[in-house]
N, C-alpha and C positions, 0 to 999 in steps of 0.2 A: 889394784883392781877396783877400788871404790866400793860404793854401797851395793849390796846384793838384795834383790827382792826374791822372796821365797813364795812360790805358788804351788798348790796341790790340785790334782785332778780328783774331784769328789764323785763324779759320775760320768759314764760314757754313753748312756742311753736310758730311756724310760724302762725301768725294771731292774736297773743295776743294784748291786748290794750297797747298803748304807754303812755297814760296820767298817769297811776300809776307810771311808771318809771320817767316821768317828775316831778311828785310830790316828789318822793324820792330824785331826784337830787337837787331840790330846797330847801327841808326842812330837809333832814335827816343827812346832814353832813357826807357823806359817803367817805370812802377811795376808794371803788371799787363798780361799778355797773355792774352786770353780766347778759348776755342775752343768754338764751338757745332757739334755733330755730329748732333743728333737731329731727326727728323721724327716725326709721329705713328705711321706704319706701322713705323718703324725698330725700335721696342721689340718689336713682335710678331716681326719677322724675327730679332732678336737672341735672343729667347726660344726660338725654334725651334733656333737654334744651341746654346744652353745645354742644351736637352733631349737633344741628341746628345752634347754634351761638357760636363760640369759646370764645367770650367775656362774655357769660352768664354762668350759673351754680352756682351762689351764690344766697342767699336769698335776694331778693330786699328790703324787709322790714328791714332787718338787716343793710344794707348799708345806707338806708334812715334814720334810727334811729341814727346810729353813726354820720352821717353828721349833723343831726338836733340837737343832744344833745351835740356835742363836744364843742361848744363855752361855754355853761353853765358848762360843766364838767371841762374844763380848768380853768374857773373862780373859781370853787368850790374846785379845787384840787382833783377831783374824776377821777379815771381812768376807762375806759370802756373795757369790755372783752366780746367777742361774738364768738360763733361757726357758725355764719351765713355765713362764707365763703363757706360752702357747698363743692362742688367738684371743685370750682375754687376760692380759697381764694386769689390768686394773683390778679385776676381781681377785687375782692372786695376791697382789700387793695389799689389798684391803684385808684379805684373810690372814696374811702374815702379820700385819700390824695388829690385828685383833689377837692373834696368838701371842705376840710379844707382850701386849698389855696383860693378858691372862697369866703370863709367866713372871709378871712383876717387872717388866722391862719398859715401863713407860718412858717415853723420850727416845726410844730406838728409832732410827731413821731408815726408812724403806724407800729406795729409789725405784721409780716406775719408768720404764723405757718403752715408748710406743712409737708407731710410725711405719712399721713393716706391713700393716694391713692395707692393701691396695684395692680391696673389693669395691669400694665406693668410687674409685678413680678410673676403673676400666674403660667406661664409655668415653670419658674425657680423653684418655690416652689414645683411643681409637680415633676420636674426632681430631686430635692433634697430628694424626698421621703415623703414630707408632704402630709398626706392623704386627707386633705380638706373634711373630713367627715361631712355630714349634721347633725348639732346638734339636729335638730327637728325630723328627720326621721331615722337617722342612715345610710342613703344612702352614700356609698363611691365611687359611679361611677360619679365623677365630670366631666369626659370626655363627659358624655351624654348631658351636658348643656354648655360645654365650648364655642362652636361657637355662643351661644346666649347671652353670658355675656355682660352687658353694663357698670357695675361698680363693684368695689371691694374696700371697705373701712374698715379699721381696727379702732377700738376704741383705741385711744392713750391716754397716761397719760398727766399729767399737766406740764411736764418738759419744753416743748416748750413755754408754757405760762409764766412760771417763768423766762425763759431766756429772753423773750421779755420785761418783766417788769424790769429785771435787766439792760436791754439796754435803759431804760428810756422811754418806750412806753407810750403814752397817750391813745392809743387804741390798743388792741390786737385782731386780727381777725384770726380765725382758721377754720379748716375743722372739720372732725369727731373725735374730742377729746371726751372723755366720758362726759356726761352731768355734773357730779359733778367736773370734772377737772377744770371747770370755776371758782370754789370756792377753790379747793385745791391749784391751782397755786399761787394765791395771798398770801395765808397763808404760803406756803412753802417759797415764796420769802421774805415776811415781817419778818418771824421769823427764816429765814436761817436754815430750817429743812434739814438735810442730809438724804440720803437714806441708813440708817444704822439701826442696831437693836435698838438703843436708841430712834429712832423716829418712829418706826413702829406704835405704838398706836396713835401718833399724826396724821400721815397720815390717819389711819383708822377713827379717829375722824373727820378729814376734809372731808373724803368721806361720812361719815354719815350726817354731816351737809349739805353738798352739795345736798345729796339725799333729805333731808327734804325740802329744799327751791327751788329745781331746777324747779318745776312746778309753781313757783310764787304763785298765789292765791290758789293753791292746799293745802297750809298749813295755809291759813288765811281765810278759810270758803268755798272756792270753792270745788266742787265735794263732799261736806260733806253729810253724812247720816243724819245729823242734820240741813239740809238745811233751815228748817222753823225757826230756831233760829238765823240764820245769818243775821245781820242787813245791809241794804244798800249795797248789793253786786254789784250794778251798779257803785259804787264808792269805790270799795274794795281797801284796802291798801295792797300792795305787801310786803312780809316779809323782815325783816332786821336781819342780824346776827351780834352780838357783840361777838368777839372771842378773847380769851386770848392765851398766848404762849403755854399752855398745851393742847389746843384744846377744852377745855370746853367753852361753849357759852350760850348766851341768844338769843332766837328767839323772835322777837317783830315786831311791825309795827308802823306807824305814828299815834299819837293821833288824833282822830277825823275822821280818815278814816274808810271806811266800812269794814265789815267782823269781824273776831274775831281770836285771837291767844290764845289758851289754850292747855292743854296737850292732849286733845282729837283731836283737829285739827292736832297737830303735830303727834300723833299716827296714825291718818288716813292716812297721807301721808308717814309716816315711813314704813308702810306695803304695800304701793302702788307699783305694778310692781316688786315684789321680789319673789324669790324662797325660798331658805333656809335662814332664818333670822340670822343664826349663821355664814353664809359664803356668804356675799354679795360681789361677786368677781368683782373687778374693776381694771383697769390697774395700779392705784396708790397704792392700798392696798386691803386686804380682810377684810371687816368690820363685826364685830359681833354686830348686833342690839340688842341682848339680854343682852349685858353687860352694857348698858347705864342706867342712872337714869334721870327721868323727874320730875321737881318741878315746879308746877304752882304758880308763884309769883303774879298773879293778874295783872290787868291793861294791858292785852294783852302782858304779859311777861312770857316766859317759859324757865327755866334753863335746859340745856342738859349737862350732865357731865358723867365722868367715862367710856368713850368709849374705847373699846379695839379692837384688830384685829391681822391680820397676814401680813407678807410681800406680796408684789405684786406677782401675779402668773407668772409663766414662759411662759404661753401662753396667748395671747390676742384674743378677739373675733373679727372676721372679717365677715362682711355681704356682700355677693355677690348678685347683682341684675341681673336677666336675663329675656329675652323676653319669654313670655309663653302664646302666643295667644292673643285673642281680646275679649272684652265684648260688646255685644249689649244690650241695655236697653230701656224699655218703661214703661210708667206709665199713669194710668187713674183713675178717681174717679167717684163714683156712688152714687146717692142720695136716701133718703127715699122717698117712701115706697119700701120695698124689695131690699134694698141696697146690701145685701149679695148675693141674687139670681142674681142680675145684674152683680156683679163681677164674680161669678162663670160662668155665661154665656159668659162673656168676655174672661175668661181663655179658655173656650172651643173653642171659635171663633179664638183666637190667635193660639192655637195648630193646628187647621184646616188650618189656613193660612200658618203656618210653614211647614206643610206637603205638601201643594200645591206648595209652593215655593221651595221645596226640600232642606230645611235648613239642613246643616251638622253641628251638634252641639255636643260638648263634654258634656255639662251640660245645662239643662233648669231649672230655679228656679223661683217659684212664691211666693210672699208675699201678704197677705191680710192686707193692711195698716189699722191700728186701731184694728186689731185682733191678728196677730202673727208675725209682723215684728221683734220685739225684742226677743220674747221668743220662736219662732218657734214651733216645735211640743209640747213643754211644756206649751204653752199658755192655759189658762183656756178658754174653749169654752162652752157656756151654750146652744148651739144648734142653729139650723137654724132659728127657729121662733124668738129667742132672737136677733140673728145677723141681721135679717131683720128689726128690730125696731130701729137699730142704725141710727143716722141722716145721716151718710155717711160712705162708705167703699171704700178704694183705692185698686187698683191692680197694683203691681209692678212685672215686668217680667225682669229677667236678664239671658242672654244666653252667654255661653262661647264657642268660636269658634277658629279654627286654623287661619282663615284669616279675614282681614278687610271686604272683600266682603261679606262673610257669616254673619258677625256681622251686617252689614248694612241692611240685610233682616229683622232684628228685628225692626229697626227703621221704615222701610216701612210697616211692618205688624201692628205696633202700629198706624200709621197714617190711615191705612185701617179701623181700629177699630172705628175711628171717625164717620163713616157712617154705617159700618156693625155692630157696637156694639149696646147694649141695649139703649132704650130711656133714655135721661138724662146724657149720658156719657159726662164727663168733662175732659179736657186734657190741657197740657201745651206745651211748645216748644219741638219738637222732639229732642231726644238725639243722638248725633253723636257717632259712635263706638269709643272705646278707647283701647289702647294696655294694656295688662296685664304685669306688672313687678312682677315676683315672687322673693322671697328671699331665699337664701341658706346661713344660718348662719354656721360658722365654726370657727376653731381655727388655729392660726399661731404662730410660735415661736416669743417671744418678741424681740429676737436679729435680726429677719428678718426685723424689722421696724426701719426706720431711720428718725427721725424728724429733720426738718431744720427750723431755725428761722432767719428772715431777717428784718432789720429795714428800712422802707421807710420814707423819710423826705419830708413833704409837701412843 
């Protein structure tokens, strides 16, 4: 079988638990521990923070985790990799280096990976004839939103991560690399995979494995349709990959930890957030999920083998975030008896208040919490009499406006409801208006993206 590289999933999103990662670091004997923090909207939210404070724009949880775990990671010989640099990986790397020095780890090496930020290149791309067509809507009029753009980040491949590891990095901190690049990079570095025809399937295998584990507990019992069968999810074990040079691997977790790893938990995450399973397009390779074989070996071990794919695409996905108005929101709850009738009356009262205030709204939306918040018009509704026997019903109102001033009218109307509303109205803290950041997904030529890797020494 040859040498095995052991990698652990340390995080699946911004807000994930840290203790399963600490457990992996202490007990799993890992070569690498990888932390995914970014969703598509996260970059726009972080860019807003950076506009307010030039030293912000990274995921605070990521920096705190790297600093907290680095002493144990150095002692264990485990290298940490994260995309928590967000829109300001340089500031994140500086902060991690500072934390390492304070922990007595002078000489620790922090690799900084940049190049995904395309905000300053947008006008050049347009001038070069790149259409920047919206992948979701087909809209090609990028100029209509250009003056409202706040960020533009491309999903980059793992080459910057591999370069940082080759430079001896103890920690690699990147921006918007693809989620699975966190796992592809270490494997390409360890096994010296080249970007040639001979290694296409290996890159596709690494992309597949990264996809399986990138959401951490997502393949060890989390989000499962078999949720009732998953033991002790409050102390779930995050997944471990044991990978050989061919790209074949075993997915497992620590003995005694909560959750479960079997071929069904792996399958559930394999089909999570994908389109065509035969062509999972990532910047490192195009993976064919229908080519692989899964063998459940028992004791929370699943063998994944036979993965195939195609070379990396010539175009990479870029997500542009732009300002698109404001949201005003309010919520109240109503008790039995006649909980539904109270909520309906409250909706009527709010609409009258909006009219009286002269609210200029692009969209007004109501949810009856406990009835149709998740399923909307498809919700099963057994009638008014049935709904009035529910112990409680909530009413959520969300309004989209062009300005903050208009959105604030929704907050004020919601507070008016406290006295103007039906008897028994219960409420929480008034919600402040918040800006809407809309997303414009598009494609850019791969050769327009220039990754840069720099090593900072603590």
